[in-house]
HTML snippet that shows the backbone in 3Dmol.js (N, CA, C, O; Angstrom):
<script src="https://3Dmol.org/build/3Dmol-min.js"></script>
<div id="view" style="width:600px;height:400px;position:relative"></div>
<script>
const pdb = `
ATOM      1  N   UNK A   1     146.063 104.521  21.984  1.00  0.00           N
ATOM      2  CA  UNK A   1     146.816 104.288  20.748  1.00  0.00           C
ATOM      3  C   UNK A   1     147.157 103.123  20.426  1.00  0.00           C
ATOM      4  O   UNK A   1     147.872 102.920  19.445  1.00  0.00           O
ATOM      5  N   UNK A   2     146.678 102.106  21.245  1.00  0.00           N
ATOM      6  CA  UNK A   2     147.181 100.800  20.790  1.00  0.00           C
ATOM      7  C   UNK A   2     148.189 100.166  21.858  1.00  0.00           C
ATOM      8  O   UNK A   2     148.626 100.838  22.792  1.00  0.00           O
ATOM      9  N   UNK A   3     148.510  98.899  21.668  1.00  0.00           N
ATOM     10  CA  UNK A   3     149.531  98.373  22.449  1.00  0.00           C
ATOM     11  C   UNK A   3     150.929  99.007  22.103  1.00  0.00           C
ATOM     12  O   UNK A   3     151.113  99.534  21.006  1.00  0.00           O
ATOM     13  N   UNK A   4     151.852  98.946  23.010  1.00  0.00           N
ATOM     14  CA  UNK A   4     153.174  99.563  22.920  1.00  0.00           C
ATOM     15  C   UNK A   4     153.951  98.688  22.252  1.00  0.00           C
ATOM     16  O   UNK A   4     154.945  99.136  21.680  1.00  0.00           O
ATOM     17  N   UNK A   5     153.673  97.355  22.194  1.00  0.00           N
ATOM     18  CA  UNK A   5     154.766  96.465  21.395  1.00  0.00           C
ATOM     19  C   UNK A   5     153.514  95.369  20.672  1.00  0.00           C
ATOM     20  O   UNK A   5     152.534  94.862  21.219  1.00  0.00           O
ATOM     21  N   UNK A   6     153.937  95.272  19.430  1.00  0.00           N
ATOM     22  CA  UNK A   6     153.265  94.432  18.572  1.00  0.00           C
ATOM     23  C   UNK A   6     154.326  93.454  17.910  1.00  0.00           C
ATOM     24  O   UNK A   6     155.528  93.672  17.754  1.00  0.00           O
ATOM     25  N   UNK A   7     153.573  92.279  17.543  1.00  0.00           N
ATOM     26  CA  UNK A   7     154.337  91.246  16.819  1.00  0.00           C
ATOM     27  C   UNK A   7     154.116  91.520  15.407  1.00  0.00           C
ATOM     28  O   UNK A   7     152.983  91.907  15.120  1.00  0.00           O
ATOM     29  N   UNK A   8     155.006  91.393  14.419  1.00  0.00           N
ATOM     30  CA  UNK A   8     155.083  91.408  13.135  1.00  0.00           C
ATOM     31  C   UNK A   8     155.492  90.291  12.408  1.00  0.00           C
ATOM     32  O   UNK A   8     156.693  90.046  12.518  1.00  0.00           O
ATOM     33  N   UNK A   9     154.800  89.490  11.647  1.00  0.00           N
ATOM     34  CA  UNK A   9     155.567  88.353  10.882  1.00  0.00           C
ATOM     35  C   UNK A   9     156.458  88.995   9.751  1.00  0.00           C
ATOM     36  O   UNK A   9     156.049  89.046   8.591  1.00  0.00           O
ATOM     37  N   UNK A  10     157.652  89.467  10.117  1.00  0.00           N
ATOM     38  CA  UNK A  10     158.685  90.188   9.203  1.00  0.00           C
ATOM     39  C   UNK A  10     159.011  89.241   7.879  1.00  0.00           C
ATOM     40  O   UNK A  10     159.175  89.669   6.737  1.00  0.00           O
ATOM     41  N   UNK A  11     159.052  88.209   8.194  1.00  0.00           N
ATOM     42  CA  UNK A  11     159.428  87.117   6.964  1.00  0.00           C
ATOM     43  C   UNK A  11     158.379  87.197   5.863  1.00  0.00           C
ATOM     44  O   UNK A  11     158.624  87.428   4.679  1.00  0.00           O
ATOM     45  N   UNK A  12     157.129  86.969   6.420  1.00  0.00           N
ATOM     46  CA  UNK A  12     155.820  87.062   5.465  1.00  0.00           C
ATOM     47  C   UNK A  12     155.690  88.519   4.790  1.00  0.00           C
ATOM     48  O   UNK A  12     155.282  88.657   3.637  1.00  0.00           O
ATOM     49  N   UNK A  13     156.051  89.528   5.567  1.00  0.00           N
ATOM     50  CA  UNK A  13     155.856  90.806   4.984  1.00  0.00           C
ATOM     51  C   UNK A  13     156.920  90.840   3.906  1.00  0.00           C
ATOM     52  O   UNK A  13     156.665  91.204   2.758  1.00  0.00           O
ATOM     53  N   UNK A  14     158.230  90.415   4.347  1.00  0.00           N
ATOM     54  CA  UNK A  14     159.242  90.835   3.174  1.00  0.00           C
ATOM     55  C   UNK A  14     159.000  89.773   1.998  1.00  0.00           C
ATOM     56  O   UNK A  14     159.203  90.196   0.860  1.00  0.00           O
ATOM     57  N   UNK A  15     158.645  88.622   2.124  1.00  0.00           N
ATOM     58  CA  UNK A  15     158.208  87.722   1.125  1.00  0.00           C
ATOM     59  C   UNK A  15     157.089  88.123   0.102  1.00  0.00           C
ATOM     60  O   UNK A  15     157.047  87.756  -1.072  1.00  0.00           O
ATOM     61  N   UNK A  16     156.223  88.908   0.715  1.00  0.00           N
ATOM     62  CA  UNK A  16     154.986  89.334   0.120  1.00  0.00           C
ATOM     63  C   UNK A  16     155.161  90.798  -0.381  1.00  0.00           C
ATOM     64  O   UNK A  16     154.266  91.357  -1.015  1.00  0.00           O
ATOM     65  N   UNK A  17     156.503  91.479  -0.032  1.00  0.00           N
ATOM     66  CA  UNK A  17     157.066  92.704  -0.321  1.00  0.00           C
ATOM     67  C   UNK A  17     155.980  93.839   0.071  1.00  0.00           C
ATOM     68  O   UNK A  17     155.468  94.669  -0.679  1.00  0.00           O
ATOM     69  N   UNK A  18     155.796  93.665   1.293  1.00  0.00           N
ATOM     70  CA  UNK A  18     154.857  94.628   1.893  1.00  0.00           C
ATOM     71  C   UNK A  18     155.635  95.646   2.486  1.00  0.00           C
ATOM     72  O   UNK A  18     156.638  95.310   3.116  1.00  0.00           O
ATOM     73  N   UNK A  19     155.272  97.071   2.364  1.00  0.00           N
ATOM     74  CA  UNK A  19     156.035  98.143   3.043  1.00  0.00           C
ATOM     75  C   UNK A  19     155.208  98.417   4.462  1.00  0.00           C
ATOM     76  O   UNK A  19     153.987  98.568   4.512  1.00  0.00           O
ATOM     77  N   UNK A  20     156.085  98.452   5.577  1.00  0.00           N
ATOM     78  CA  UNK A  20     155.254  98.614   6.756  1.00  0.00           C
ATOM     79  C   UNK A  20     155.962 100.191   7.168  1.00  0.00           C
ATOM     80  O   UNK A  20     157.166 100.448   7.145  1.00  0.00           O
ATOM     81  N   UNK A  21     155.008 100.994   7.485  1.00  0.00           N
ATOM     82  CA  UNK A  21     155.212 102.290   7.792  1.00  0.00           C
ATOM     83  C   UNK A  21     154.548 102.634   9.105  1.00  0.00           C
ATOM     84  O   UNK A  21     153.415 102.275   9.425  1.00  0.00           O
ATOM     85  N   UNK A  22     155.319 103.319   9.783  1.00  0.00           N
ATOM     86  CA  UNK A  22     154.475 103.875  11.134  1.00  0.00           C
ATOM     87  C   UNK A  22     153.899 105.199  10.848  1.00  0.00           C
ATOM     88  O   UNK A  22     154.657 106.105  10.500  1.00  0.00           O
ATOM     89  N   UNK A  23     152.689 105.393  10.957  1.00  0.00           N
ATOM     90  CA  UNK A  23     151.922 106.684  10.725  1.00  0.00           C
ATOM     91  C   UNK A  23     151.203 107.244  11.917  1.00  0.00           C
ATOM     92  O   UNK A  23     150.358 106.512  12.432  1.00  0.00           O
ATOM     93  N   UNK A  24     151.411 108.433  12.434  1.00  0.00           N
ATOM     94  CA  UNK A  24     150.438 108.900  13.405  1.00  0.00           C
ATOM     95  C   UNK A  24     149.025 109.188  12.820  1.00  0.00           C
ATOM     96  O   UNK A  24     148.845 109.933  11.857  1.00  0.00           O
ATOM     97  N   UNK A  25     148.085 108.561  13.458  1.00  0.00           N
ATOM     98  CA  UNK A  25     146.728 108.814  12.856  1.00  0.00           C
ATOM     99  C   UNK A  25     146.301 110.310  12.657  1.00  0.00           C
ATOM    100  O   UNK A  25     146.802 111.206  13.336  1.00  0.00           O
ATOM    101  N   UNK A  26     145.372 110.535  11.717  1.00  0.00           N
ATOM    102  CA  UNK A  26     144.925 112.017  11.837  1.00  0.00           C
ATOM    103  C   UNK A  26     145.763 113.051  11.523  1.00  0.00           C
ATOM    104  O   UNK A  26     145.240 114.146  11.317  1.00  0.00           O
ATOM    105  N   UNK A  27     147.214 112.915  11.425  1.00  0.00           N
ATOM    106  CA  UNK A  27     148.129 114.110  11.120  1.00  0.00           C
ATOM    107  C   UNK A  27     147.821 114.637   9.714  1.00  0.00           C
ATOM    108  O   UNK A  27     147.682 113.905   8.734  1.00  0.00           O
ATOM    109  N   UNK A  28     147.739 115.792   9.705  1.00  0.00           N
ATOM    110  CA  UNK A  28     147.457 116.586   8.492  1.00  0.00           C
ATOM    111  C   UNK A  28     146.307 116.193   7.623  1.00  0.00           C
ATOM    112  O   UNK A  28     146.209 116.564   6.453  1.00  0.00           O
ATOM    113  N   UNK A  29     145.455 115.445   8.220  1.00  0.00           N
ATOM    114  CA  UNK A  29     144.054 115.048   7.352  1.00  0.00           C
ATOM    115  C   UNK A  29     142.691 115.709   7.942  1.00  0.00           C
ATOM    116  O   UNK A  29     141.707 115.978   7.254  1.00  0.00           O
ATOM    117  N   UNK A  30     142.810 115.917   9.319  1.00  0.00           N
ATOM    118  CA  UNK A  30     141.767 116.150  10.208  1.00  0.00           C
ATOM    119  C   UNK A  30     140.770 117.338   9.255  1.00  0.00           C
ATOM    120  O   UNK A  30     139.619 117.133   8.870  1.00  0.00           O
ATOM    121  N   UNK A  31     141.578 118.577   9.028  1.00  0.00           N
ATOM    122  CA  UNK A  31     140.884 119.476   8.369  1.00  0.00           C
ATOM    123  C   UNK A  31     140.327 119.087   7.104  1.00  0.00           C
ATOM    124  O   UNK A  31     139.172 119.441   6.870  1.00  0.00           O
ATOM    125  N   UNK A  32     140.958 118.415   6.249  1.00  0.00           N
ATOM    126  CA  UNK A  32     140.385 118.075   5.028  1.00  0.00           C
ATOM    127  C   UNK A  32     139.330 117.178   5.172  1.00  0.00           C
ATOM    128  O   UNK A  32     138.502 117.218   4.262  1.00  0.00           O
ATOM    129  N   UNK A  33     139.095 116.204   6.269  1.00  0.00           N
ATOM    130  CA  UNK A  33     138.092 115.341   6.603  1.00  0.00           C
ATOM    131  C   UNK A  33     136.946 116.276   6.856  1.00  0.00           C
ATOM    132  O   UNK A  33     135.920 116.160   6.186  1.00  0.00           O
ATOM    133  N   UNK A  34     137.060 117.203   7.791  1.00  0.00           N
ATOM    134  CA  UNK A  34     135.873 118.089   8.116  1.00  0.00           C
ATOM    135  C   UNK A  34     135.404 118.656   6.905  1.00  0.00           C
ATOM    136  O   UNK A  34     134.207 118.662   6.618  1.00  0.00           O
ATOM    137  N   UNK A  35     136.442 119.214   6.055  1.00  0.00           N
ATOM    138  CA  UNK A  35     135.732 119.932   4.749  1.00  0.00           C
ATOM    139  C   UNK A  35     135.089 118.943   3.899  1.00  0.00           C
ATOM    140  O   UNK A  35     134.196 119.307   3.134  1.00  0.00           O
ATOM    141  N   UNK A  36     135.480 117.644   3.962  1.00  0.00           N
ATOM    142  CA  UNK A  36     134.657 116.774   2.985  1.00  0.00           C
ATOM    143  C   UNK A  36     133.252 116.595   3.404  1.00  0.00           C
ATOM    144  O   UNK A  36     132.295 116.615   2.629  1.00  0.00           O
ATOM    145  N   UNK A  37     133.177 116.376   4.999  1.00  0.00           N
ATOM    146  CA  UNK A  37     131.892 116.203   5.584  1.00  0.00           C
ATOM    147  C   UNK A  37     130.995 117.473   5.395  1.00  0.00           C
ATOM    148  O   UNK A  37     129.849 117.411   4.951  1.00  0.00           O
ATOM    149  N   UNK A  38     131.676 118.734   5.805  1.00  0.00           N
ATOM    150  CA  UNK A  38     130.918 119.917   5.687  1.00  0.00           C
ATOM    151  C   UNK A  38     130.399 120.081   4.280  1.00  0.00           C
ATOM    152  O   UNK A  38     129.256 120.525   4.173  1.00  0.00           O
ATOM    153  N   UNK A  39     131.053 119.794   3.216  1.00  0.00           N
ATOM    154  CA  UNK A  39     130.538 120.041   1.736  1.00  0.00           C
ATOM    155  C   UNK A  39     129.579 119.276   1.324  1.00  0.00           C
ATOM    156  O   UNK A  39     128.849 119.611   0.390  1.00  0.00           O
ATOM    157  N   UNK A  40     129.417 117.795   2.166  1.00  0.00           N
ATOM    158  CA  UNK A  40     128.459 116.906   1.703  1.00  0.00           C
ATOM    159  C   UNK A  40     129.130 115.827   0.852  1.00  0.00           C
ATOM    160  O   UNK A  40     128.469 114.839   0.532  1.00  0.00           O
ATOM    161  N   UNK A  41     130.404 115.956   0.468  1.00  0.00           N
ATOM    162  CA  UNK A  41     131.089 115.057  -0.330  1.00  0.00           C
ATOM    163  C   UNK A  41     131.273 113.552   0.179  1.00  0.00           C
ATOM    164  O   UNK A  41     131.443 112.586  -0.565  1.00  0.00           O
ATOM    165  N   UNK A  42     131.208 113.517   1.646  1.00  0.00           N
ATOM    166  CA  UNK A  42     131.056 112.348   2.367  1.00  0.00           C
ATOM    167  C   UNK A  42     129.819 112.285   3.390  1.00  0.00           C
ATOM    168  O   UNK A  42     129.522 113.150   4.214  1.00  0.00           O
ATOM    169  N   UNK A  43     129.227 111.183   3.174  1.00  0.00           N
ATOM    170  CA  UNK A  43     127.969 110.991   4.061  1.00  0.00           C
ATOM    171  C   UNK A  43     128.366 110.223   5.396  1.00  0.00           C
ATOM    172  O   UNK A  43     128.615 109.017   5.418  1.00  0.00           O
ATOM    173  N   UNK A  44     128.392 110.977   6.399  1.00  0.00           N
ATOM    174  CA  UNK A  44     128.767 110.189   7.557  1.00  0.00           C
ATOM    175  C   UNK A  44     127.474 109.400   8.383  1.00  0.00           C
ATOM    176  O   UNK A  44     127.710 108.546   9.237  1.00  0.00           O
ATOM    177  N   UNK A  45     126.456 109.700   8.108  1.00  0.00           N
ATOM    178  CA  UNK A  45     125.339 109.294   8.697  1.00  0.00           C
ATOM    179  C   UNK A  45     125.032 107.927   8.828  1.00  0.00           C
ATOM    180  O   UNK A  45     124.531 107.497   9.868  1.00  0.00           O
ATOM    181  N   UNK A  46     125.310 107.143   7.781  1.00  0.00           N
ATOM    182  CA  UNK A  46     125.598 105.709   8.026  1.00  0.00           C
ATOM    183  C   UNK A  46     126.376 105.042   9.003  1.00  0.00           C
ATOM    184  O   UNK A  46     126.264 103.898   9.443  1.00  0.00           O
ATOM    185  N   UNK A  47     127.275 106.042   9.300  1.00  0.00           N
ATOM    186  CA  UNK A  47     128.395 105.499  10.523  1.00  0.00           C
ATOM    187  C   UNK A  47     127.824 105.427  11.793  1.00  0.00           C
ATOM    188  O   UNK A  47     128.404 104.840  12.707  1.00  0.00           O
ATOM    189  N   UNK A  48     126.589 106.046  11.958  1.00  0.00           N
ATOM    190  CA  UNK A  48     126.026 105.996  13.362  1.00  0.00           C
ATOM    191  C   UNK A  48     125.048 104.966  13.193  1.00  0.00           C
ATOM    192  O   UNK A  48     124.048 105.089  12.486  1.00  0.00           O
ATOM    193  N   UNK A  49     125.383 103.847  13.917  1.00  0.00           N
ATOM    194  CA  UNK A  49     124.498 102.671  13.827  1.00  0.00           C
ATOM    195  C   UNK A  49     123.328 102.796  15.060  1.00  0.00           C
ATOM    196  O   UNK A  49     122.235 102.272  14.845  1.00  0.00           O
ATOM    197  N   UNK A  50     123.559 103.471  16.313  1.00  0.00           N
ATOM    198  CA  UNK A  50     122.957 103.248  17.317  1.00  0.00           C
ATOM    199  C   UNK A  50     122.786 104.387  17.880  1.00  0.00           C
ATOM    200  O   UNK A  50     123.819 105.039  18.038  1.00  0.00           O
ATOM    201  N   UNK A  51     121.433 105.032  18.380  1.00  0.00           N
ATOM    202  CA  UNK A  51     121.185 106.004  19.163  1.00  0.00           C
ATOM    203  C   UNK A  51     120.545 105.783  20.467  1.00  0.00           C
ATOM    204  O   UNK A  51     119.485 105.158  20.408  1.00  0.00           O
ATOM    205  N   UNK A  52     121.004 106.207  21.809  1.00  0.00           N
ATOM    206  CA  UNK A  52     120.278 105.906  23.057  1.00  0.00           C
ATOM    207  C   UNK A  52     120.183 107.019  23.691  1.00  0.00           C
ATOM    208  O   UNK A  52     121.169 107.751  23.779  1.00  0.00           O
ATOM    209  N   UNK A  53     118.907 107.378  24.285  1.00  0.00           N
ATOM    210  CA  UNK A  53     119.000 108.552  25.300  1.00  0.00           C
ATOM    211  C   UNK A  53     119.717 108.261  26.509  1.00  0.00           C
ATOM    212  O   UNK A  53     120.036 107.104  26.783  1.00  0.00           O
ATOM    213  N   UNK A  54     120.001 109.276  27.280  1.00  0.00           N
ATOM    214  CA  UNK A  54     120.959 109.182  28.326  1.00  0.00           C
ATOM    215  C   UNK A  54     120.337 108.373  29.434  1.00  0.00           C
ATOM    216  O   UNK A  54     121.131 107.999  30.297  1.00  0.00           O
ATOM    217  N   UNK A  55     119.115 108.040  29.579  1.00  0.00           N
ATOM    218  CA  UNK A  55     118.360 107.078  30.379  1.00  0.00           C
ATOM    219  C   UNK A  55     118.975 105.680  30.227  1.00  0.00           C
ATOM    220  O   UNK A  55     119.090 104.862  31.140  1.00  0.00           O
ATOM    221  N   UNK A  56     119.335 105.524  29.014  1.00  0.00           N
ATOM    222  CA  UNK A  56     119.714 104.238  28.539  1.00  0.00           C
ATOM    223  C   UNK A  56     121.258 104.091  28.373  1.00  0.00           C
ATOM    224  O   UNK A  56     121.683 103.248  27.584  1.00  0.00           O
ATOM    225  N   UNK A  57     122.026 104.797  29.012  1.00  0.00           N
ATOM    226  CA  UNK A  57     123.560 104.855  28.849  1.00  0.00           C
ATOM    227  C   UNK A  57     124.135 103.550  29.302  1.00  0.00           C
ATOM    228  O   UNK A  57     125.238 103.204  28.881  1.00  0.00           O
ATOM    229  N   UNK A  58     123.403 102.747  30.199  1.00  0.00           N
ATOM    230  CA  UNK A  58     124.080 101.352  30.520  1.00  0.00           C
ATOM    231  C   UNK A  58     124.071 100.427  29.282  1.00  0.00           C
ATOM    232  O   UNK A  58     125.032  99.746  28.923  1.00  0.00           O
ATOM    233  N   UNK A  59     122.693 100.494  28.585  1.00  0.00           N
ATOM    234  CA  UNK A  59     122.454  99.761  27.645  1.00  0.00           C
ATOM    235  C   UNK A  59     123.163 100.039  26.215  1.00  0.00           C
ATOM    236  O   UNK A  59     123.319  99.184  25.343  1.00  0.00           O
ATOM    237  N   UNK A  60     123.574 101.427  26.137  1.00  0.00           N
ATOM    238  CA  UNK A  60     124.434 101.961  25.198  1.00  0.00           C
ATOM    239  C   UNK A  60     126.088 101.175  25.228  1.00  0.00           C
ATOM    240  O   UNK A  60     126.681 100.655  24.283  1.00  0.00           O
ATOM    241  N   UNK A  61     126.531 101.319  26.665  1.00  0.00           N
ATOM    242  CA  UNK A  61     127.762 100.777  26.656  1.00  0.00           C
ATOM    243  C   UNK A  61     127.760  99.196  26.505  1.00  0.00           C
ATOM    244  O   UNK A  61     128.630  98.586  25.885  1.00  0.00           O
ATOM    245  N   UNK A  62     126.750  98.645  27.103  1.00  0.00           N
ATOM    246  CA  UNK A  62     126.510  97.155  26.737  1.00  0.00           C
ATOM    247  C   UNK A  62     126.662  96.961  25.102  1.00  0.00           C
ATOM    248  O   UNK A  62     127.469  96.140  24.667  1.00  0.00           O
ATOM    249  N   UNK A  63     125.894  97.712  24.275  1.00  0.00           N
ATOM    250  CA  UNK A  63     125.876  97.424  23.011  1.00  0.00           C
ATOM    251  C   UNK A  63     127.309  97.616  22.371  1.00  0.00           C
ATOM    252  O   UNK A  63     127.659  96.878  21.450  1.00  0.00           O
ATOM    253  N   UNK A  64     128.202  98.687  22.897  1.00  0.00           N
ATOM    254  CA  UNK A  64     129.282  98.843  22.401  1.00  0.00           C
ATOM    255  C   UNK A  64     130.307  97.836  22.690  1.00  0.00           C
ATOM    256  O   UNK A  64     131.237  97.630  21.911  1.00  0.00           O
ATOM    257  N   UNK A  65     130.134  97.114  23.954  1.00  0.00           N
ATOM    258  CA  UNK A  65     130.950  96.176  24.359  1.00  0.00           C
ATOM    259  C   UNK A  65     130.899  95.171  23.638  1.00  0.00           C
ATOM    260  O   UNK A  65     131.941  94.608  23.302  1.00  0.00           O
ATOM    261  N   UNK A  66     129.575  94.688  23.209  1.00  0.00           N
ATOM    262  CA  UNK A  66     129.287  93.443  22.101  1.00  0.00           C
ATOM    263  C   UNK A  66     129.718  93.508  20.744  1.00  0.00           C
ATOM    264  O   UNK A  66     129.815  92.506  20.037  1.00  0.00           O
ATOM    265  N   UNK A  67     130.023  94.872  20.298  1.00  0.00           N
ATOM    266  CA  UNK A  67     130.554  95.173  18.960  1.00  0.00           C
ATOM    267  C   UNK A  67     129.839  94.653  17.696  1.00  0.00           C
ATOM    268  O   UNK A  67     130.274  94.881  16.567  1.00  0.00           O
ATOM    269  N   UNK A  68     128.679  93.915  17.951  1.00  0.00           N
ATOM    270  CA  UNK A  68     128.211  93.248  16.946  1.00  0.00           C
ATOM    271  C   UNK A  68     127.354  94.289  16.146  1.00  0.00           C
ATOM    272  O   UNK A  68     126.389  94.806  16.708  1.00  0.00           O
ATOM    273  N   UNK A  69     127.705  94.647  14.720  1.00  0.00           N
ATOM    274  CA  UNK A  69     126.836  95.655  13.897  1.00  0.00           C
ATOM    275  C   UNK A  69     127.035  97.089  14.508  1.00  0.00           C
ATOM    276  O   UNK A  69     126.270  98.017  14.244  1.00  0.00           O
ATOM    277  N   UNK A  70     128.211  97.211  15.415  1.00  0.00           N
ATOM    278  CA  UNK A  70     128.280  98.879  15.962  1.00  0.00           C
ATOM    279  C   UNK A  70     129.433  99.219  15.316  1.00  0.00           C
ATOM    280  O   UNK A  70     130.460  98.557  15.166  1.00  0.00           O
ATOM    281  N   UNK A  71     129.096 100.566  14.868  1.00  0.00           N
ATOM    282  CA  UNK A  71     130.340 101.520  14.253  1.00  0.00           C
ATOM    283  C   UNK A  71     130.274 102.785  15.091  1.00  0.00           C
ATOM    284  O   UNK A  71     131.381 103.066  15.549  1.00  0.00           O
ATOM    285  N   UNK A  72     129.444 103.515  15.382  1.00  0.00           N
ATOM    286  CA  UNK A  72     129.362 104.581  16.227  1.00  0.00           C
ATOM    287  C   UNK A  72     127.793 104.653  16.961  1.00  0.00           C
ATOM    288  O   UNK A  72     126.690 104.574  16.421  1.00  0.00           O
ATOM    289  N   UNK A  73     128.112 104.811  18.228  1.00  0.00           N
ATOM    290  CA  UNK A  73     127.015 105.018  19.292  1.00  0.00           C
ATOM    291  C   UNK A  73     126.715 106.697  19.514  1.00  0.00           C
ATOM    292  O   UNK A  73     127.621 107.530  19.557  1.00  0.00           O
ATOM    293  N   UNK A  74     125.751 106.908  19.601  1.00  0.00           N
ATOM    294  CA  UNK A  74     125.412 108.322  20.181  1.00  0.00           C
ATOM    295  C   UNK A  74     124.404 108.106  21.449  1.00  0.00           C
ATOM    296  O   UNK A  74     123.390 107.412  21.519  1.00  0.00           O
ATOM    297  N   UNK A  75     125.010 108.909  22.393  1.00  0.00           N
ATOM    298  CA  UNK A  75     124.286 108.829  23.524  1.00  0.00           C
ATOM    299  C   UNK A  75     123.721 110.344  23.669  1.00  0.00           C
ATOM    300  O   UNK A  75     124.573 111.218  23.830  1.00  0.00           O
ATOM    301  N   UNK A  76     122.195 110.772  23.619  1.00  0.00           N
ATOM    302  CA  UNK A  76     121.483 111.855  23.401  1.00  0.00           C
ATOM    303  C   UNK A  76     121.482 112.323  24.945  1.00  0.00           C
ATOM    304  O   UNK A  76     120.855 111.588  25.707  1.00  0.00           O
ATOM    305  N   UNK A  77     122.084 113.413  25.474  1.00  0.00           N
ATOM    306  CA  UNK A  77     121.986 113.682  26.848  1.00  0.00           C
ATOM    307  C   UNK A  77     120.910 114.709  26.985  1.00  0.00           C
ATOM    308  O   UNK A  77     120.632 115.138  28.105  1.00  0.00           O
ATOM    309  N   UNK A  78     120.254 115.152  25.864  1.00  0.00           N
ATOM    310  CA  UNK A  78     118.988 115.704  26.064  1.00  0.00           C
ATOM    311  C   UNK A  78     117.748 114.814  25.794  1.00  0.00           C
ATOM    312  O   UNK A  78     116.607 115.167  26.091  1.00  0.00           O
ATOM    313  N   UNK A  79     118.029 113.750  25.266  1.00  0.00           N
ATOM    314  CA  UNK A  79     116.630 112.793  25.167  1.00  0.00           C
ATOM    315  C   UNK A  79     116.331 112.334  26.589  1.00  0.00           C
ATOM    316  O   UNK A  79     117.162 112.159  27.480  1.00  0.00           O
ATOM    317  N   UNK A  80     114.820 112.145  26.669  1.00  0.00           N
ATOM    318  CA  UNK A  80     114.450 111.409  27.936  1.00  0.00           C
ATOM    319  C   UNK A  80     114.354 110.020  27.627  1.00  0.00           C
ATOM    320  O   UNK A  80     114.062 109.211  28.507  1.00  0.00           O
TER     321      UNK A  80
END
`;
const viewer = $3Dmol.createViewer("view");
viewer.addModel(pdb, "pdb");
viewer.setStyle({}, {cartoon: {color: "spectrum"}});
viewer.zoomTo();
viewer.render();
</script>
């Protein structure tokens, strides 16, 4: 969920007239997102940037930790 405490430059936000709102992620949007993906309106395939077989799980985690050009990694438990 993130850090329990964060610093916000309140003066800068006020001067720039930024609205700060707390929102719990995914509330009331999960089903809508699933419907969009199921209908084909949203193509999520480009979000999967890496695939690894289970035998290369350490490399998969290493790749995730590096974070460079990584969005989503799939570890295929049935691949050899």
